[in-house]
C-alpha positions in Angstrom: 0.2 -0.3 0.0 2.7 2.3 0.7 5.0 1.6 -1.8 1.5 2.5 -4.6 1.2 5.9 -2.3 4.6 6.4 -2.8 4.8 5.8 -6.7 1.8 7.9 -7.3 3.1 10.3 -5.1 6.8 11.0 -6.8 4.7 11.2 -10.3 2.6 13.6 -9.5 5.5 15.5 -8.2 7.3 14.8 -11.7 4.3 15.8 -13.1 4.5 19.1 -10.8 7.9 19.9 -11.8 7.2 19.4 -15.5 4.3 21.9 -15.7 5.9 24.7 -13.0 9.0 24.7 -15.9 6.5 25.2 -18.6 4.3 27.4 -17.4 6.6 30.0 -16.8 7.2 30.6 -21.2 2.9 30.4 -20.9 2.5 33.1 -18.3 5.9 35.4 -19.8 4.7 39.4 -20.5 3.0 39.3 -23.6 0.5 36.3 -22.8 -0.1 37.9 -19.2 -0.8 41.2 -21.9 -3.5 39.6 -23.6 -5.3 37.1 -21.3 -5.8 40.9 -19.3 -7.1 42.9 -22.0 -9.1 40.3 -22.6 -10.5 39.6 -19.6 -11.1 43.8 -19.4 -12.8 43.5 -22.8 -15.1 40.1 -21.9 -16.0 42.1 -18.3 -16.7 45.5 -20.2 -18.9 43.4 -22.4 -20.9 41.7 -20.2 -21.5 44.6 -18.1 -23.3 46.0 -21.0 -25.1 43.2 -21.8 -26.5 42.6 -18.6 -27.8 46.1 -18.5 -30.4 44.7 -21.4 -30.7 41.1 -21.0 -32.4 39.7 -24.1 -36.0 38.1 -23.2 -37.4 34.6 -24.3 -34.1 33.2 -23.9 -33.6 29.8 -21.6 -30.8 31.1 -19.4 -31.6 27.9 -17.3 -30.5 25.4 -19.7 -27.7 27.2 -21.2 -26.2 27.4 -18.1 -27.3 24.1 -17.0 -25.5 23.3 -20.3 -22.3 25.1 -20.1 -21.4 23.7 -16.3 -22.2 19.9 -17.2 -19.5 20.3 -19.7 -17.5 21.9 -17.5 -18.3 19.0 -14.4 -16.7 16.1 -17.0 -13.5 16.0 -15.8 -10.6 14.1 -17.1 -9.0 11.1 -15.7 -5.3 11.7 -14.4 -3.9 8.0 -14.0 -0.4 9.3 -14.9 0.0 5.4 -16.2 3.2 5.1 -18.3 3.9 2.8 -21.6 6.3 0.6 -19.3 3.4 0.3 -16.5 1.6 -2.6 -18.5 4.8 -5.1 -17.3 6.1 -4.1 -14.8 2.8 -2.6 -12.5 1.0 -5.2 -13.9 1.5 -8.0 -11.3 0.6 -5.9 -8.7 -2.6 -4.7 -10.0 -4.6 -5.8 -6.8 -2.6 -3.5 -4.3 -2.8 -0.6 -6.9 -6.2 0.9 -5.1 -4.6 3.3 -3.1 -2.6 4.8 -6.5 -6.3 4.7 -7.8 -8.0 7.0 -5.0 -4.6 9.5 -5.3 -5.0 9.6 -8.8 -8.8 10.2 -8.7 -8.2 13.1 -5.9 -5.5 14.6 -8.2 -7.7 14.5 -11.6 -10.3 16.4 -9.2 -8.6 18.9 -7.4 -6.8 19.7 -11.0 -9.8 20.6 -12.3 -12.0 22.2 -9.6 -11.1 25.3 -10.5 -13.1 25.4 -13.7 -16.8 25.2 -12.7 -15.4 27.5 -10.1 -14.4 30.3 -12.5 -17.4 29.7 -14.9 -20.0 29.5 -11.2 -18.1 33.1 -10.2 -18.9 34.6 -14.2 -22.4 33.7 -14.3 -23.3 35.1 -10.1 -24.1 38.5 -11.5 -26.5 36.8 -13.9 -28.1 34.5 -11.6 -28.0 37.9 -8.9 -30.3 39.5 -12.2 -32.7 36.5 -12.8 -32.9 34.6 -9.4 -33.0 37.4 -7.0 -36.3 35.7 -4.6 -34.3 32.3 -5.2 -31.0 33.1 -4.8 -30.4 30.2 -2.1 -30.7 28.3 -5.3 -27.4 29.7 -6.6 -25.8 28.1 -3.4 -27.5 24.7 -3.9 -25.5 24.5 -7.7 -21.9 25.5 -6.2 -22.3 22.6 -4.1 -23.3 20.3 -6.5 -20.8 22.0 -9.2 -18.5 20.3 -6.1 -20.0 17.1 -5.7 -20.9 15.9 -9.1 -17.1 15.6 -10.7 -16.1 13.9 -8.0 -18.7 11.1 -8.3 -18.5 11.1 -12.4 -14.8 10.2 -12.0 -14.9 7.3 -10.1 -17.8 6.7 -12.0 -15.4 6.9 -15.1 -13.2 4.7 -13.5 -15.6 1.8 -13.3 -16.6 2.4 -16.5 -13.2 1.9 -18.3 -12.0 -1.1 -15.9 -15.4 -2.6 -17.4 -13.8 -1.9 -21.0 -16.5 0.6 -21.7 -15.8 3.7 -24.4 -14.4 6.8 -23.0 -17.0 8.7 -24.8 -20.2 6.7 -24.1 -19.5 7.5 -19.6 -18.9 10.7 -21.0 -22.6 11.4 -22.3 -23.9 9.7 -19.3 -22.3 12.0 -16.6 -23.6 14.5 -19.4 -27.5 13.6 -19.3 -27.0 13.7 -15.4 -25.0 16.6 -14.8 -27.4 18.5 -17.1 -30.6 17.3 -15.8 -29.5 17.7 -12.3 -28.8 21.5 -12.8 -31.6 21.8 -15.2 -34.0 20.6 -12.4 -32.2 22.0 -9.8 -33.1 25.6 -11.4 -36.3 25.0 -12.4 -38.1 22.3 -9.5 -35.9 23.3 -6.5 -33.6 21.6 -4.2 -35.2 18.2 -3.8 -34.4 17.7 -7.8 -30.6 17.8 -6.3 -30.7 15.3 -3.8 -32.4 13.1 -5.9 -29.7 13.6 -8.6 -27.3 12.4 -5.9 -28.8 9.7 -4.7 -28.9 8.4 -8.5 -24.7 9.3 -9.0 -24.7 7.2 -5.6 -26.8 4.3 -7.2 -24.6 4.1 -10.7 -21.4 4.2 -8.5 -22.3 0.8 -6.3 -23.7 -0.7 -9.4 -20.2 -0.1 -11.6 -18.4 -1.3 -8.3 -20.7 -4.3 -8.3 -19.9 -5.4 -12.2 -16.1 -4.7 -11.2 -15.1 -7.4 -8.7 -14.3 -9.8 -10.8 -13.0 -7.7 -13.7 -9.1 -6.4 -14.2 -7.0 -3.2 -15.8 -7.4 -2.2 -18.8 -4.1 -1.1 -19.1 -3.8 0.0 -23.5 -7.1 2.1 -22.7 -6.1 4.2 -19.2 -2.0 4.5 -20.9 -3.8 5.6 -24.3 -5.7 8.4 -22.5 -3.1 9.4 -20.1 -0.9 9.7 -23.3 -3.3 12.1 -25.1 -3.5 14.3 -22.3 0.1 14.8 -22.1 0.3 15.2 -26.1 -2.8 17.6 -25.3 -0.7 19.8 -23.1 2.6 19.9 -24.8 0.5 21.2 -28.0 -0.5 24.0 -25.3 3.0 24.3 -24.5 3.9 24.9 -27.9 2.2 27.7 -28.7 4.7 29.8 -26.9 8.0 27.4 -26.9 9.3 24.6 -28.6 8.5 21.2 -26.7 11.3 18.5 -27.7 8.8 15.3 -27.1 6.0 16.7 -29.4 6.4 16.2 -32.7 4.7 17.8 -35.4 2.2 15.9 -37.6 0.7 16.7 -41.0 -3.0 16.4 -43.1 -3.6 17.1 -46.2 -6.4 19.9 -46.3 -7.6 19.9 -50.1 -9.3 23.2 -49.8 -5.4 24.6 -49.2 -4.2 22.9 -52.1 -4.9 25.9 -54.0 -2.5 28.1 -51.9 0.4 25.7 -52.6 -0.4 25.8 -56.7 2.8 27.3 -57.5 4.7 26.8 -61.0 7.6 24.5 -60.5 10.1 27.2 -61.7 8.9 28.9 -58.5 8.7 26.1 -56.4 11.8 24.5 -57.5 14.0 28.4 -57.8 16.1 29.1 -54.3 14.5 32.7 -54.7 10.8 31.2 -54.1 11.8 27.8 -52.2 11.4 28.7 -48.6 8.6 31.0 -49.2 6.7 27.6 -50.4 7.9 25.1 -47.5 6.8 27.8 -45.0 3.5 27.8 -46.5 3.0 24.3 -47.2 4.6 23.7 -43.4 1.4 25.7 -42.4 -1.2 24.6 -44.4 -0.4 20.4 -43.5 0.4 21.5 -40.1 -2.0 19.6 -37.5 -1.7 21.2 -34.7 0.2 25.2 -36.0 -3.1 25.0 -37.9 -5.2 24.3 -35.7 -3.5 26.8 -32.7 -3.8 29.4 -35.2 -7.1 28.9 -36.1 -8.7 28.8 -32.1 -6.4 32.4 -31.7 -8.1 34.0 -35.0 -11.6 32.4 -33.7 -11.0 33.9 -30.2 -10.1 37.5 -31.4 -13.2 37.4 -34.0 -15.9 37.1 -31.1 -14.3 39.3 -28.7 -14.4 42.0 -32.0 -18.4 41.4 -32.3 -18.9 41.1 -28.5 -17.2 44.4 -27.2 -19.5 47.6 -28.4 -17.2 49.7 -28.0 -15.1 50.7 -31.9 -11.6 52.0 -30.1 -11.2 49.1 -27.8 -11.9 46.4 -30.4 -9.5 47.8 -32.3 -6.9 47.4 -29.4 -8.1 43.9 -29.0 -7.9 43.6 -33.2 -4.4 44.6 -32.8 -3.4 42.2 -30.0 -4.6 39.6 -31.9 -2.8 40.3 -34.9 0.4 40.5 -33.1 0.0 37.3 -31.2 -1.0 35.4 -34.1 2.6 36.8 -35.8 4.7 35.6 -32.8 2.6 32.5 -33.2 4.3 31.8 -36.3 7.7 32.2 -35.5 7.9 28.5 -35.3 7.9 27.6 -38.9 11.1 29.2 -39.1 12.8 27.1 -36.7 10.7 24.2 -38.4 12.2 24.6 -42.2 15.1 26.8 -41.3 17.2 24.3 -39.4 15.9 20.8 -40.7 16.8 18.8 -43.7 16.1 20.4 -46.7 19.0 23.0 -45.8 21.2 20.0 -46.1 19.4 18.6 -49.0 19.4 22.2 -51.4 22.1 24.7 -49.6 21.1 28.3 -50.3 22.1 31.0 -48.4 20.5 32.2 -45.0 19.8 35.6 -47.0 17.2 33.1 -49.1 15.7 31.3 -46.3 15.0 34.4 -44.1 13.0 36.1 -47.8 11.0 33.3 -47.5 10.2 33.9 -44.7 9.7 37.2 -44.2 7.4 36.6 -47.8 5.8 33.8 -45.9 5.0 36.3 -43.0 3.8 39.4 -44.7 1.4 37.0 -46.7 0.0 35.8 -43.5 -0.1 38.7 -42.2 -2.2 40.2 -44.9 -4.9 37.2 -44.8 -5.2 37.3 -41.5 -6.1 41.0 -41.4 -8.1 41.1 -43.8 -10.8 39.0 -42.1 -9.9 40.7 -38.8 -10.6 43.7 -40.5 -14.0 42.7 -43.1 -15.5 41.3 -39.1 -14.6 45.1 -37.7 -16.1 46.9 -40.7 -19.4 44.9 -40.2 -19.7 45.7 -36.5 -18.2 49.3 -36.4 -19.3 50.4 -40.3 -18.6 54.0 -39.1 -14.7 53.5 -37.4 -13.4 52.0 -40.5 -10.1 53.7 -40.7 -9.2 51.7 -37.4 -8.2 48.9 -39.1 -5.2 50.4 -40.7 -4.2 49.0 -37.2 -4.2 46.2 -37.9 -1.9 45.9 -40.8 0.6 48.6 -39.0 0.7 46.4 -36.1 1.3 43.3 -38.2 3.8 44.7 -40.0 6.0 46.3 -36.7 5.9 42.7 -35.7 7.1 41.0 -39.1 9.4 44.1 -38.9 10.8 43.1 -35.4 10.6 39.5 -35.8 13.0 39.4 -38.5 15.9 41.6 -36.9 16.0 38.9 -34.0 16.2 36.4 -36.5 19.1 38.2 -38.4 20.8 39.2 -35.0 20.3 35.5 -33.8 22.2 34.7 -37.2 25.2 36.9 -36.9 25.6 35.4 -33.3 26.0 31.9 -34.6 28.7 33.3 -37.3 30.8 34.7 -34.1 
């Protein structure tokens, strides 16, 4: 028992140390500025929206759905590939390990429903002035539901069932529990808790003679690690993360260039940078998510000046995210297969950034102009910030190359 407990404590400590090492790159000055402005912009838009809340909308249902999704916590076992060989014989002695894994999974994600409830507090107060005690009930349920859900998820996986199925079951139970509590009252929440307890007991009985699904548990833990590495890779290079590629036929139009340019040292690296972005599975969606967040915030805020500043900040961050492509191509295989001067590589990278800047700035400008047609002159800010960010990035690369030559 003590060995299982010590094993989990060691792995948890390693996990925390690794996250602390990477988080210092995430919460740098640029990202903190972005978070601060984004939160300020959201708070401003939210306060204006609360002054005149649209009617005939089922806010109880929307809140229940959002809170239900946030209450489905991932199960972190910290199992590794070698465990299916070395720890498998000691499976019956891992009950303490699993209990600590469930506790770790619970505490590691508890902040999410808390944040949602804090954000929803002004809306709750306005909608439920006379029944505000139900908000307190909702807070209690948001602490209880995820814990039972993690226990159910463990037994569910141990029985050999699919992860997606337990997520659907938990979502239905959570959503019905939250919604009926808001609509009916306290008794409904008690019945939902009783239902979860009954499901835990039933799953425990069904799993008395079953064994761990090692392949599934290790695969789930591996996916959690990779998702974290993908997020960190937005801010710094993660060595253990391998960039995946996939063909997107709808982007092939940007790769259709004459062979004379594709295999010409003056255009080759521009083509490689574009292809790397169009075919990169992780980087493409990282930039896409940033862009969507920016577009939503611009549309959400009713202040033209603040929206313009926020759009310029999004433009700045998008260009920074594209800086990873220089290292991928300039220090990859192609310079060895077809050696060209550093000037040609940097020139191709500069051309790639200019093209991306124009596309991204145009998209941001279209949404901004639709939202604020009388403040069209502010869109020039997106292009100026994009151009200055590119200029700064190119200067840093050239300076870095000079230092390497020295």
